C-alpha positions in Angstrom: 147.0 -53.3 -38.9 149.4 -50.4 -37.7 153.3 -50.7 -38.4 154.2 -51.4 -35.2 151.5 -54.4 -34.7 152.8 -55.4 -37.9 156.6 -55.7 -36.8 155.0 -56.8 -33.5 153.3 -59.8 -35.5 156.6 -60.9 -37.3 159.1 -60.6 -34.5 156.2 -63.2 -33.0 156.6 -65.4 -35.8 160.0 -65.4 -36.6 160.6 -66.7 -32.9 158.6 -69.0 -32.9 160.4 -70.6 -35.8 163.4 -70.1 -34.1 162.2 -72.0 -31.3 160.8 -74.4 -33.5 163.9 -75.2 -34.7 165.7 -75.6 -31.9 162.9 -77.7 -30.5 164.2 -79.9 -33.5 167.4 -79.9 -33.3 167.8 -81.4 -30.3 165.0 -83.7 -30.7 167.4 -85.2 -33.7 170.6 -84.6 -31.8 169.3 -87.3 -28.6 169.2 -84.5 -25.9 165.4 -84.3 -26.2 162.2 -86.5 -26.9 159.3 -84.9 -28.8 157.5 -87.8 -30.0 156.8 -89.3 -33.0 153.7 -87.2 -34.3 155.2 -84.0 -33.3 158.2 -84.3 -34.8 156.8 -85.9 -38.2 154.4 -82.7 -38.3 157.2 -80.2 -36.7 158.5 -79.5 -39.6 156.1 -78.8 -42.0 155.1 -76.4 -40.0 158.3 -74.3 -39.8 157.8 -74.6 -43.9 154.5 -72.9 -44.2 155.4 -70.5 -41.4 158.4 -69.4 -42.9 155.8 -68.8 -46.3 153.6 -67.4 -44.0 156.3 -64.8 -42.6 157.3 -64.0 -46.8 154.3 -63.8 -48.3 153.0 -61.2 -45.1 154.7 -58.7 -46.2 153.4 -55.4 -46.4 153.9 -55.1 -50.3 150.9 -58.4 -50.3 147.3 -56.4 -50.0 144.1 -58.6 -49.3 142.9 -57.9 -52.7 145.6 -60.1 -54.2 143.7 -62.8 -52.1 146.6 -63.4 -49.9 144.8 -62.4 -46.9 145.1 -60.4 -43.5 142.7 -59.8 -41.3 138.8 -60.3 -42.1 135.5 -58.6 -40.3 132.6 -59.7 -42.6 128.8 -59.4 -42.1 127.0 -61.9 -43.5 122.7 -61.2 -44.6 121.8 -63.5 -47.7 120.9 -67.3 -47.3 124.4 -68.8 -47.5 127.8 -68.2 -45.9 130.8 -69.5 -47.6 133.9 -67.7 -47.1 137.5 -69.1 -47.4 140.8 -67.0 -46.3 144.7 -67.8 -46.3 146.6 -65.5 -44.3 144.7 -63.8 -41.3 142.2 -63.6 -38.7 138.7 -64.2 -40.4 135.8 -62.9 -38.0 132.5 -63.9 -40.0 129.0 -62.7 -37.9 126.1 -64.5 -40.0 122.7 -62.2 -38.9 120.7 -63.8 -41.1 116.7 -64.8 -40.6 116.8 -67.4 -42.9 120.2 -69.4 -43.0 119.8 -72.6 -45.5 124.1 -73.1 -45.7 128.0 -72.6 -45.1 130.8 -72.7 -45.4 134.5 -71.4 -43.8 137.7 -72.1 -44.3 140.8 -70.7 -43.1 144.4 -72.1 -43.4 146.7 -70.0 -41.0 144.5 -67.5 -38.3 141.6 -67.8 -36.0 138.2 -68.3 -37.4 135.6 -66.4 -35.5 132.0 -66.7 -35.4 129.4 -64.8 -34.0 126.3 -67.3 -35.0 124.1 -65.2 -31.6 121.4 -63.5 -34.6 122.0 -66.3 -36.6 118.0 -67.9 -37.5 116.3 -70.8 -39.7 112.8 -70.7 -41.3 112.4 -74.6 -40.9 114.7 -78.0 -41.8 118.4 -79.1 -40.7 120.7 -76.8 -42.0 124.7 -77.5 -42.4 127.7 -74.7 -41.5 130.6 -76.7 -42.1 133.9 -75.0 -40.9 137.4 -76.2 -41.4 140.7 -74.4 -40.1 144.4 -75.7 -40.3 146.9 -73.1 -37.7 144.7 -71.5 -35.6 141.6 -71.1 -33.1 138.2 -71.6 -34.0 135.5 -69.7 -31.4 131.9 -69.8 -32.2 129.7 -67.9 -30.3 126.0 -69.7 -30.7 122.2 -68.8 -30.3 121.3 -70.7 -27.4 117.9 -70.6 -28.6 118.2 -72.8 -31.8 118.3 -76.6 -31.0 122.2 -77.7 -32.3 124.2 -80.6 -33.1 127.4 -80.1 -33.5 130.5 -82.8 -34.3 133.8 -81.1 -33.6 137.5 -82.4 -34.1 140.8 -81.8 -34.1 144.5 -83.0 -34.7 146.2 -81.2 -32.3 144.9 -78.9 -29.3 141.7 -78.5 -27.3 138.2 -78.6 -27.7 135.4 -77.0 -25.0 131.7 -77.6 -26.7 129.9 -75.6 -24.0 130.9 -76.9 -20.7 132.6 -80.5 -21.8 136.2 -80.1 -22.7 138.5 -82.7 -24.6 142.8 -82.4 -25.3 145.4 -83.9 -27.3 145.8 -85.7 -30.8 143.0 -86.7 -32.6 140.3 -86.2 -30.4 137.0 -85.6 -31.6 133.9 -84.5 -30.0 129.7 -84.2 -30.0 127.3 -82.2 -29.1 123.0 -82.6 -29.8 120.9 -80.0 -28.1 118.0 -81.8 -25.9 115.7 -81.0 -28.3 117.7 -81.3 -31.4 115.7 -84.4 -33.0 112.0 -83.1 -32.5 113.2 -79.7 -33.6 111.3 -78.2 -36.1 114.5 -75.9 -37.5 118.1 -76.8 -35.8 121.5 -76.6 -37.0 124.2 -79.0 -37.5 127.6 -77.8 -37.0 130.7 -79.8 -38.4 133.9 -78.3 -37.8 137.5 -79.5 -37.7 141.0 -78.0 -36.6 144.1 -79.1 -37.4 146.3 -77.4 -35.1 144.8 -74.9 -32.5 141.4 -75.0 -30.7 137.7 -75.8 -30.6 135.4 -73.4 -28.5 131.5 -73.3 -28.7 129.7 -71.3 -26.5 
């Protein structure tokens, strides 16, 4: 990441913290009403974003485990990846996928499953995020069962969409029950959107 884009991201997050703090102040002064759920969770978000800005400074690198954007290609039977800060982009390109666990705390999760295949049976992929979006491009030829849940945000599974607080959605391919090879995706996100296409 260039110094200029790093500075732009820092300014963006600093502005978000100021905006959220202002909203909370106005709520506490009874100028506006945010609502009980948002009021209970936004202070935690502000604290975590402040920690993010401190840890995201240039002196920390990905070697120290504090994150940074990651672009990964998985060609093994298991896809197990986690990240704390930054986007996590994983392309799973295996013909005999067995299982996977993908986690990210601050940042997007972007999964390319278009070249993922299974030899036989039902395989499970768990995807969990806290702050950010989850975007999954699927292999349209492989039958899938998707269970998606969010605390606050939108869920879009192919052509169907739901939004709000504490929502979940299930998608099941027509031939899923009878297919001899199939993929079950369990995806959850606390704050952000889930999109599968």
